[in-house]
C-alpha positions in Angstrom: -177.4 -20.5 65.2 -178.2 -16.8 65.5 -179.3 -17.4 69.1 -175.5 -18.1 70.2 -174.0 -15.3 68.1 -172.1 -12.9 69.9 -173.6 -9.5 69.6 -170.7 -7.9 67.6 -171.2 -10.2 64.6 -175.0 -10.5 65.1 -175.8 -8.1 62.3 -178.1 -6.3 64.6 -178.3 -2.4 64.3 -175.8 -0.9 66.7 -174.3 -4.1 67.5 -171.1 -2.2 68.6 -173.2 -0.2 71.2 -174.9 -3.5 72.3 -171.6 -5.2 72.7 -170.2 -2.6 75.0 -173.4 -2.1 77.0 -173.7 -5.9 77.4 -170.4 -6.3 79.4 -172.0 -4.1 82.1 -175.7 -5.6 81.5 -174.4 -9.0 81.4 -175.6 -9.7 77.9 -173.0 -11.2 75.2 -174.8 -13.1 72.7 -178.5 -12.6 70.9 -179.9 -15.0 73.1 -178.6 -13.1 76.3 -180.4 -10.0 74.7 -183.5 -11.9 74.2 -183.4 -12.6 78.0 -182.6 -9.2 79.2 -186.0 -8.7 80.5 -188.1 -5.4 81.2 -188.0 -4.3 85.0 -191.1 -2.6 84.8 -194.0 -1.8 82.0 -195.6 1.6 81.3 -198.9 1.4 80.1 -199.3 4.2 77.6 -202.0 2.8 75.4 -204.6 5.4 76.1 -203.9 7.9 73.5 -205.0 11.8 74.6 -206.2 14.5 72.5 -203.8 17.6 73.0 -206.9 19.4 74.0 -207.5 17.2 76.9 -204.0 17.7 78.5 -204.9 21.2 80.0 -207.3 18.9 82.5 -204.5 16.4 83.4 -202.6 16.6 86.7 -199.1 17.6 86.6 -196.5 15.0 86.5 -198.9 12.4 85.0 -197.4 10.0 81.8 -199.5 10.4 78.8 -199.4 9.4 75.3 -200.7 11.3 72.0 -200.6 11.3 68.5 -199.5 14.8 66.8 -197.9 16.7 64.1 -194.6 18.6 64.5 -195.5 22.4 63.8 -192.3 23.9 64.7 -188.9 22.8 65.7 -186.2 24.9 66.9 -183.1 24.5 69.0 -181.9 26.8 71.9 -178.2 26.9 72.3 -176.4 26.4 75.9 -174.7 29.2 77.2 -173.2 30.1 80.7 -173.5 26.7 82.2 -177.1 26.2 80.6 -177.9 22.9 78.5 -178.9 22.9 75.0 -182.8 22.5 74.6 -184.6 21.3 71.6 -188.3 22.3 71.4 -190.7 20.9 69.1 -194.1 22.3 68.8 -196.6 19.7 68.3 -200.3 20.3 67.3 -203.3 18.2 66.5 -207.1 19.4 65.9 -207.9 20.0 69.5 -204.9 21.9 70.5 -201.2 22.3 70.9 -197.9 21.6 73.5 -194.5 22.1 73.5 -192.2 19.0 73.8 -188.6 19.8 75.2 -185.5 17.6 75.5 -182.4 18.7 77.1 -179.3 18.2 75.8 -180.2 15.6 73.2 -178.5 16.9 70.3 -179.8 14.1 67.9 -183.7 15.0 68.2 -183.3 18.0 65.6 -182.1 15.4 63.2 -184.8 12.9 63.5 -187.8 15.2 64.0 -189.0 17.1 60.8 -191.6 19.6 60.4 -194.9 18.5 59.3 -194.0 14.9 60.3 -196.3 13.0 62.4 -195.2 11.3 65.8 -196.5 9.6 68.7 -195.0 11.0 71.8 -195.0 9.6 75.6 -193.9 11.9 78.8 -194.9 13.5 81.8 -197.0 16.8 81.4 -195.9 19.8 83.3 -198.0 23.0 83.8 -196.5 26.3 83.8 -199.5 28.6 84.2 -201.5 28.0 81.1 -198.6 26.6 79.3 -198.2 23.0 78.9 -194.8 21.0 78.2 -193.9 17.4 78.0 -190.1 17.3 79.3 -187.6 14.8 77.5 -190.6 12.6 76.4 -190.3 9.4 74.3 -191.4 9.5 70.7 -191.8 7.4 67.6 -192.1 8.7 63.8 -195.4 7.7 62.7 -195.2 5.4 59.2 -197.4 2.6 58.0 -194.6 0.1 58.2 -193.0 0.8 61.9 -194.7 -1.1 65.0 -195.0 1.2 68.0 -192.4 0.5 70.4 -191.8 3.6 72.5 -195.2 5.2 72.9 -199.0 4.4 72.3 -198.7 0.9 73.8 -197.6 -1.4 77.1 -193.9 0.0 77.1 -191.3 -2.3 78.2 -188.7 -0.2 80.7 -185.3 -1.8 80.8 -182.1 -1.5 83.1 -179.7 0.6 81.1 -176.1 1.7 81.1 -174.0 4.7 80.0 -174.3 4.8 76.0 -177.4 2.8 75.4 -180.7 4.6 75.4 -184.2 3.0 76.2 -185.1 3.8 72.6 -181.8 2.1 71.1 -182.4 -1.0 73.2 -186.2 -1.6 72.5 -185.3 -1.2 68.9 -182.4 -4.0 69.2 -184.7 -6.3 70.9 -187.6 -5.9 68.4 -185.1 -6.8 65.9 -183.6 -9.9 67.7 -187.5 -11.0 68.1 -188.0 -10.7 64.6 -184.9 -12.6 63.6 -184.6 -15.1 66.3 -186.9 -14.9 69.1 -190.4 -15.7 68.0 -188.9 -18.7 66.3 -187.0 -19.5 69.5 -186.9 -23.5 69.6 -189.1 -25.2 71.7 -187.5 -27.2 74.4 -190.0 -28.0 76.9 -191.9 -31.7 76.2 -195.3 -31.2 74.9 -197.1 -32.9 77.8 -195.8 -30.4 80.3 -196.8 -27.6 78.0 -200.5 -28.9 77.9 -200.7 -30.1 81.7 -199.5 -26.6 82.9 -201.3 -24.6 80.3 -198.1 -22.7 79.1 -197.6 -20.5 76.7 -195.3 -21.5 73.7 -191.8 -20.2 74.4 -191.5 -18.0 71.3 -194.7 -16.4 71.9 -193.8 -16.2 75.9 -190.3 -14.2 74.9 -192.1 -11.9 72.5 -195.0 -10.9 74.9 -192.7 -10.5 77.8 -191.1 -7.7 76.1 -194.0 -6.5 73.9 -197.2 -7.6 75.4 -200.4 -6.5 73.6 -202.1 -6.8 77.1 -201.1 -7.4 80.6 -203.0 -10.7 80.7 -200.7 -11.7 77.7 -197.6 -10.3 79.7 -198.6 -12.5 82.6 -199.2 -15.7 80.7 -195.6 -15.0 79.2 -193.8 -14.2 82.5 -195.7 -17.4 84.1 -194.1 -19.6 81.4 -190.6 -18.1 82.1 -191.0 -18.6 86.0 -192.0 -22.0 85.4 -189.3 -22.9 83.3 -186.5 -21.4 85.8 -188.3 -23.3 88.8 -188.2 -26.6 86.1 -184.4 -25.8 85.6 -183.3 -25.3 89.4 -185.4 -28.8 90.0 -183.8 -30.7 87.5 -180.5 -29.7 88.6 -181.2 -30.7 92.3 -183.0 -33.9 91.7 -180.0 -34.7 89.0 -177.4 -34.1 91.4 -179.3 -36.3 94.3 -179.6 -39.2 92.1 -176.0 -38.9 90.9 -175.1 -38.7 94.8 -177.1 -41.5 95.9 -175.3 -43.6 92.9 -171.6 -42.7 94.1 -170.0 -45.3 96.7 -169.3 -44.0 100.0 -167.6 -45.4 102.7 -169.4 -47.5 105.0 -169.1 -46.2 108.7 -170.9 -48.4 111.1 -171.2 -47.1 114.6 -172.3 -49.9 117.1 -174.5 -49.3 119.9 -171.2 -49.2 122.4 -169.4 -46.8 120.5 -172.6 -44.6 119.9 -173.3 -44.5 123.7 -169.6 -43.9 124.3 -169.3 -40.9 121.8 -172.3 -39.3 123.2 -171.2 -39.8 126.6 -167.6 -38.3 126.3 -169.4 -35.0 124.3 -171.7 -34.6 127.3 -169.0 -34.6 129.8 -167.0 -32.1 127.9 -169.8 -29.7 127.7 -170.4 -30.2 131.4 -166.8 -29.3 132.4 -167.3 -26.4 130.2 -170.2 -24.9 131.9 -169.2 -26.1 135.2 -172.7 -28.3 135.8 -174.1 -31.4 134.7 -175.5 -31.3 131.6 -177.6 -33.3 128.8 -177.9 -33.2 125.0 -180.9 -31.6 123.9 -183.6 -33.6 122.0 -182.6 -32.3 118.7 -179.0 -32.9 119.0 -180.0 -36.3 120.0 -182.3 -36.6 116.9 -179.5 -35.1 114.6 -176.6 -37.5 116.0 -179.1 -40.5 115.3 -180.0 -39.4 111.9 -176.1 -39.0 111.3 -175.3 -42.3 112.6 -177.9 -43.9 110.2 -176.8 -41.8 107.2 -173.0 -42.8 107.9 -174.0 -46.5 107.9 -175.3 -46.5 104.2 -173.6 -47.1 101.1 -174.4 -43.7 99.7 -172.9 -40.5 100.8 -174.5 -38.5 103.4 -175.6 -34.8 102.3 -177.1 -33.3 105.4 -177.8 -29.4 106.4 -177.3 -28.8 110.1 -179.4 -25.7 110.9 -179.6 -23.6 114.2 -179.3 -20.7 116.2 -175.6 -19.4 117.1 -175.2 -21.2 120.1 -177.6 -24.2 119.5 -175.1 -26.8 119.9 -174.0 -27.6 116.1 -170.5 -28.2 117.0 -171.5 -30.7 119.5 -173.0 -32.9 116.8 -170.5 -32.1 114.2 -167.8 -33.6 116.8 -170.1 -36.7 117.0 -169.9 -37.3 113.2 -166.0 -36.8 113.5 -166.0 -39.2 116.3 -167.9 -41.8 114.3 -165.5 -41.3 111.3 -162.5 -41.4 113.2 -163.5 -44.4 115.4 -164.3 -46.2 112.1 -160.8 -45.6 111.0 -161.3 -43.2 108.3 -160.3 -39.1 108.5 -162.9 -36.2 109.1 -162.3 -32.8 108.0 -164.2 -29.6 109.0 -163.8 -26.5 106.9 -164.1 -23.2 108.7 -164.5 -19.7 106.8 -161.8 -17.9 109.0 -158.4 -18.6 110.7 -159.7 -17.6 114.0 -162.9 -19.6 113.6 -160.6 -22.6 112.8 -158.4 -22.0 115.9 -161.9 -21.8 117.9 -163.0 -25.4 116.4 -159.6 -26.7 117.3 -160.0 -25.9 120.8 -163.8 -26.7 121.2 -163.6 -29.8 119.3 -160.3 -30.7 120.8 -162.2 -30.9 124.1 -165.4 -32.5 122.9 -163.4 -35.2 121.9 -160.8 -35.5 124.4 -162.4 -38.3 126.5 -162.2 -40.4 123.3 -158.7 -40.1 122.7 -158.8 -38.6 119.3 -156.8 -35.6 118.7 -157.4 -32.8 116.4 -154.9 -31.4 113.8 -155.0 -27.7 112.5 -154.2 -26.5 109.4 -154.5 -22.8 108.3 -152.7 -20.3 106.1 -151.0 -18.5 109.2 -149.2 -21.7 110.7 -145.6 -21.5 110.8 -143.8 -23.4 107.6 -142.4 -26.2 110.0 -145.7 -26.3 111.8 -147.6 -26.5 108.5 -145.3 -29.1 107.0 -145.8 -31.5 109.9 -149.7 -31.3 109.9 -149.6 -31.8 106.0 -147.4 -35.0 106.5 -149.8 -36.4 109.3 -152.8 -35.7 107.2 -151.1 -37.7 104.2 -150.3 -40.7 106.4 -153.6 -41.2 107.9 -152.0 -40.5 111.4 -154.6 -37.2 111.6 -157.8 -38.6 112.1 -159.7 -35.3 112.6 -158.6 -32.3 110.9 -159.9 -28.8 111.3 -158.8 -26.0 108.8 -159.5 -22.9 106.5 -159.0 -22.8 102.8 -155.5 -24.2 103.1 -157.1 -27.7 103.3 -158.3 -27.2 99.8 -154.7 -26.8 98.3 -153.2 -29.1 95.8 -150.3 -30.0 98.4 -152.6 -31.4 100.9 -153.7 -35.1 100.4 -155.9 -37.3 102.7 -155.0 -41.0 103.3 -158.6 -42.1 103.9 -161.3 -38.9 103.7 -164.4 -40.1 105.0 -166.2 -37.0 106.2 -166.3 -33.4 105.2 -167.9 -30.9 107.5 -168.3 -27.4 106.3 -169.1 -24.7 108.9 -171.1 -21.6 107.7 -171.8 -23.3 104.5 -173.1 -20.3 102.9 -169.4 -18.6 102.6 -168.1 -21.7 100.8 -168.7 -22.0 96.8 -169.4 -25.3 95.2 -166.0 -25.4 93.8 -164.2 -25.1 97.1 -166.6 -27.7 98.5 -165.9 -29.9 95.4 -162.3 -29.5 96.1 -162.2 -31.0 99.4 -164.5 -33.8 98.5 -162.4 -34.7 95.5 -159.8 -35.3 98.4 -161.6 -38.5 99.3 -159.8 -40.6 96.5 -162.4 -41.4 93.9 -165.3 -41.8 95.9 -167.8 -39.5 97.6 -167.2 -38.7 101.4 -170.1 -38.1 103.4 -170.9 -34.2 103.8 -172.2 -32.1 106.9 -173.2 -28.7 106.2 -173.8 -26.2 109.1 -175.4 -22.8 109.3 -176.9 -20.4 111.6 -179.1 -18.9 109.0 -182.1 -21.1 108.9 -184.2 -20.8 106.0 -187.8 -20.1 106.3 -189.7 -23.4 106.2 -191.9 -21.9 103.3 -188.9 -22.2 101.2 -187.6 -25.5 102.4 -189.1 -27.5 100.2 -188.0 -25.7 97.3 -184.4 -24.7 98.2 -183.4 -27.7 100.2 -185.0 -30.5 98.0 -181.7 -32.1 97.2 -180.6 -32.8 101.1 -181.5 -33.9 104.2 -182.1 -31.5 106.9 -181.6 -31.4 110.9 -182.9 -28.5 112.7 -181.6 -27.7 116.4 -184.1 -25.4 117.7 -183.8 -25.9 121.8 -181.5 -23.8 123.2 -178.5 -25.4 125.2 -179.1 -25.5 129.2 -178.2 -22.3 131.2 -178.4 -19.6 128.2 -180.1 -16.8 129.6 -182.5 -14.8 127.2 -180.7 -11.6 125.7 -182.6 -8.4 126.7 -183.2 -6.4 123.4 -184.5 -3.0 123.1 -184.8 -0.2 120.2 -183.3 3.3 120.8 -182.9 6.3 118.5 -179.4 7.5 118.1 -180.1 10.7 120.2 -181.2 8.6 123.0 -178.0 6.6 123.9 -176.3 8.2 126.7 -177.9 5.7 129.0 -176.5 2.6 126.8 -172.8 4.1 126.8 -173.0 4.5 130.6 -174.2 0.7 130.8 -171.3 0.2 128.3 -168.6 1.4 131.0 -170.6 -0.4 134.0 -170.4 -3.5 132.1 -166.6 -2.8 131.4 -166.0 -2.4 135.1 -167.2 -5.9 135.7 -164.8 -7.0 133.1 -167.4 -7.6 130.2 -167.1 -6.7 126.6 -169.3 -4.7 124.1 -169.7 -5.0 120.4 -170.8 -2.0 118.3 -171.8 -3.1 114.7 -171.9 -0.2 111.9 -173.4 -1.1 108.5 -170.8 0.6 106.6 -166.7 0.6 106.2 -166.1 4.2 105.4 -168.1 7.5 105.1 -169.2 8.7 102.0 -170.6 7.6 98.6 -174.2 6.5 97.8 -173.8 3.5 99.9 -173.1 5.4 103.1 -176.6 7.4 102.8 -175.4 8.7 106.2 -174.6 5.3 108.2 -172.3 5.3 110.7 -168.8 4.1 109.5 -166.6 1.7 111.5 -163.7 3.7 111.0 -165.2 7.0 112.1 -167.2 5.5 114.8 -164.0 3.8 116.3 -162.6 7.3 116.5 -165.5 8.9 118.1 -166.3 5.9 120.7 -162.3 6.1 121.7 -162.9 9.7 122.8 -166.2 9.3 124.0 -165.5 6.0 126.3 -162.1 7.3 127.2 -160.2 5.4 129.2 -161.8 2.3 127.7 -159.8 0.6 125.0 -161.6 0.5 121.6 -160.7 -1.8 118.6 -162.0 -1.9 115.1 -162.5 -5.0 112.5 -164.0 -5.0 109.0 -164.1 -6.7 105.7 -160.9 -4.5 104.0 -158.5 -5.5 106.8 -156.3 -8.2 106.2 -157.6 -11.3 107.4 -154.7 -12.2 109.8 -154.9 -8.7 111.1 -158.8 -9.0 111.7 -158.1 -12.3 113.5 -155.6 -10.7 115.7 -157.8 -8.0 116.6 -160.7 -10.2 117.5 -158.2 -12.4 119.5 -157.5 -9.4 121.6 -161.0 -8.5 122.2 -161.4 -12.1 123.3 -158.4 -12.4 125.7 -159.7 -9.0 127.4 -157.0 -6.6 126.0 -160.0 -4.5 124.4 -163.2 -3.1 126.0 -165.3 -2.5 122.9 -165.0 -3.8 119.2 -166.2 -1.7 116.5 -167.0 -3.7 113.6 -168.9 -4.4 110.3 -170.8 -7.7 110.0 -167.3 -9.6 109.9 -168.3 -10.0 113.5 -171.4 -12.0 112.5 -169.2 -15.2 112.1 -166.7 -14.6 114.8 -164.6 -15.8 117.6 -166.7 -16.9 120.7 -166.4 -14.4 123.5 -168.1 -15.9 126.6 -167.3 -12.2 128.5 -169.2 -10.2 125.7 -172.7 -9.1 127.3 -173.6 -6.2 125.1 -174.3 -6.0 121.2 -175.1 -2.4 119.8 -176.1 -2.3 116.3 -176.5 0.9 114.7 -178.5 1.5 111.6 -180.4 -1.6 112.5 -183.0 -1.0 110.2 -180.3 -1.7 107.4 -179.7 -5.4 108.3 -181.8 -8.4 107.9 -184.0 -9.9 110.6 -181.9 -13.2 110.5 -178.5 -11.0 110.3 -179.7 -8.9 113.4 -180.6 -12.3 115.2 -177.1 -13.7 114.6 -175.4 -10.8 115.8 -177.2 -10.7 118.6 -176.2 -14.3 119.3 -172.5 -13.2 119.5 -173.5 -12.2 123.2 -175.2 -14.1 126.2 -172.8 -17.0 125.5 -172.6 -17.6 129.1 -175.2 -17.6 132.1 -174.4 -13.8 132.6 -177.3 -11.1 131.8 -176.7 -9.7 128.1 -178.1 -6.9 126.2 -179.0 -6.1 122.5 -179.5 -2.6 121.8 -181.1 -1.8 118.0 -180.2 1.6 117.1 -182.6 3.2 114.4 -184.1 6.5 113.7 -186.2 5.0 110.4 -190.1 5.9 110.7 -190.9 3.1 107.8 -193.5 0.9 108.9 -191.6 -2.3 107.6 -188.4 -1.4 108.7 -190.2 -0.8 112.5 -192.2 -4.1 112.1 -188.8 -6.2 111.5 -186.9 -4.5 114.5 -189.8 -5.3 116.7 -190.0 -8.7 115.5 -186.2 -9.1 116.6 -187.2 -7.8 120.3 -190.2 -10.0 120.7 -188.9 -13.1 119.4 -185.6 -15.2 120.0 -186.4 -18.1 118.2 -184.2 -18.0 114.9 -186.4 -20.3 112.8 -189.4 -18.1 113.9 -187.7 -14.8 113.0 -186.6 -16.6 109.7 -190.4 -16.6 108.8 -191.0 -13.5 110.0 -188.4 -12.1 107.7 -189.6 -13.9 104.6 -193.0 -12.2 105.4 -191.7 -8.8 106.2 -189.2 -8.2 103.5 -190.2 -6.1 100.3 -189.5 -7.8 97.1 -185.9 -8.6 96.7 -183.4 -10.7 97.9 -184.9 -12.7 101.2 -182.2 -13.1 103.6 -180.9 -16.8 103.2 -181.3 -16.9 99.9 -178.3 -15.1 98.7 -176.4 -16.8 101.7 -177.5 -20.4 101.0 -176.0 -20.0 97.4 -179.6 -19.7 95.8 -179.2 -18.9 92.3 -180.4 -15.5 91.1 -183.9 -15.9 89.3 -185.0 -13.6 86.9 -188.6 -14.1 86.6 -189.9 -16.6 89.3 -190.1 -15.2 92.8 -190.4 -17.4 95.8 -192.0 -14.5 98.0 -195.0 -15.0 95.1 -197.3 -17.9 96.4 -198.3 -18.9 92.8 -194.7 -19.2 92.3 -194.0 -21.6 95.3 -196.6 -23.6 94.1 -195.1 -23.7 90.4 -192.0 -25.0 92.4 -193.8 -27.6 93.7 -195.4 -28.8 90.3 -192.1 -28.1 88.8 -190.5 -30.6 91.3 -192.9 -33.3 90.4 -192.0 -33.0 86.9 -188.2 -33.3 87.2 -188.7 -36.4 89.2 -190.6 -37.8 86.0 -188.1 -36.6 83.5 -185.1 -37.8 84.9 -183.9 -41.4 85.4 -182.3 -43.0 88.6 -178.8 -41.7 87.5 -180.1 -38.1 87.2 -180.2 -38.0 83.2 -183.1 -37.0 81.0 -185.1 -40.0 79.9 -186.2 -40.2 77.2 -183.3 -38.0 76.1 -184.4 -34.3 75.2 -181.6 -32.8 73.0 -183.6 -29.4 73.1 -184.0 -29.4 76.7 -180.5 -30.5 77.0 -178.9 -27.7 75.3 -181.2 -25.1 76.9 -180.0 -26.3 80.4 -176.4 -26.5 79.6 -176.1 -23.7 77.1 -179.0 -21.6 76.9 -180.6 -19.2 79.2 -181.4 -21.5 82.2 -177.9 -22.8 82.5 -177.0 -20.7 85.4 -180.1 -22.0 87.3 -179.8 -25.5 86.5 -176.2 -25.5 87.6 -177.2 -23.4 91.0 -176.9 -25.7 94.2 -178.7 -24.2 97.0 -176.9 -26.5 99.5 -173.8 -25.2 98.3 -173.3 -21.5 99.1 -172.4 -21.2 95.3 
């Protein structure tokens, strides 16, 4: 019961302080507090004698046991901070410990009292001090928490000190943590040689040894990965049991759809083209999926311009020709209109019309669209979030296509799927951010994947180079030369406005647009960023596409933007601030025709990893290969593609660690064995169910990588 108790009612010391801090640190109950895990550990086990400290290097963190020989407070004046100074002694020497502005120190320390202290040594000539050290008063009954041991270091917020949080977590461990109910089946614990959950929680906070800490974190990492896999396997099995409309595409219909799409592509580029092998394979896989009684859930991943839209058009055509409706959900109004034009052309030879529904339509046009969708006359519908509105109903929805799927949450996708009238529609997800193959078996274990790796015929490789900010004179001359030929230039900056910590010297869109308007005069310079209203942003991008602007300055909102065949230059300022896959996607906004195009990566970073990542973009034009390089080169943290794919945040497990990837594979094996054909735990396990639905694993278990949640 205590585990689920809100902190304010928990009876823990300083419960009110914990409640306030928890709002910012995301802990609300005693259980949440127990899983507020350290961000690092300081090894303060070695106890120094004070006489030895004169020989240690400046800045080294040390621990010592000493007597408080003297205690004085120097008041602050003329802007100086109050200081509390304790003279510490043992039989070998002495040192001053100084605390700045911490008025409670003098109340907690007593002359002749014994303390264990840990802090950085500072040398001032022959005099030694410890500045703002952690300390703990020594008595026979109190366990050392802040010094003289492996000390946990936590994320904090205003009003909550390290010492207060450590004491609160120790109290929570004593009252509830070490007796935490075991929820994993005993055979899995034995097979995987896992620590019991109570011991793992305790050792994750207060390990006696680093080996004990590692065993604790391994247990918690395995549990997270098991919860993730249980969620994915369960959803997959539930989906397989759902009924889906049977959409049989006969050989003649299959050939007709492919021929019509191929002819449309040829008209667009002005020459005879063939579908790529990857497109052919993907269309065949979709045809087979649609003919099954279970709903399709397929991810179509490929570079910008790899031909995903043509494959989606095939799926929509198959659905429409079977007498059902297909809907494509796009993240922006402008992209929806682009799909209307592109898919309309691709399906024109089949006599299939396309209906648009977006928030920006005039009320009478929107009402007409809603009416034709509800009646079933609209066989293929393209739209934005407007498709999800309650007022929109489908007569017979058989297929849902989600473009740039990472931009939609599971609730939004679910709301559109729910319009299929009590059965599950087939679902095709599209993304231009390929997930590293290394992660595929973990991230996308619950859906089928089609890769489009072969670029369409006629695409020219984009020439890519790296420049320092002071070496751009030639680049700006090239922008003028391209504009004289009727070509357009994107300039991407990493920030919206100047100032603030996040800026850190990065060029801001607003400042850069003003600067370039003067520098490139009389070229016409526009600007887009995420804080501009979507309708205004779309209008500015439309002006750029239609030739009313020569240069468009923007943040990464141009990453998922309108197709501009006349754009031939992409200049990315502060390029080291972007992920590899993101740089590659931005580069893909140019080179959309057979005209030679250029990408300039601007960076003054001397960091080796940053330089390696930029060189990888210069050398590699394959988005799948870059996804692998990105994964290998990124520091610990978010791998691009994880957040975008909706991968739930893991507290302990890290898919950059090879051992954890192996754990994930074993967790998948166990998940397959724990669930029955309907995705339910078999045999039932109330303890594991409780943990997955209401415990610390609930978010991971509910996270669906395919959804963009």
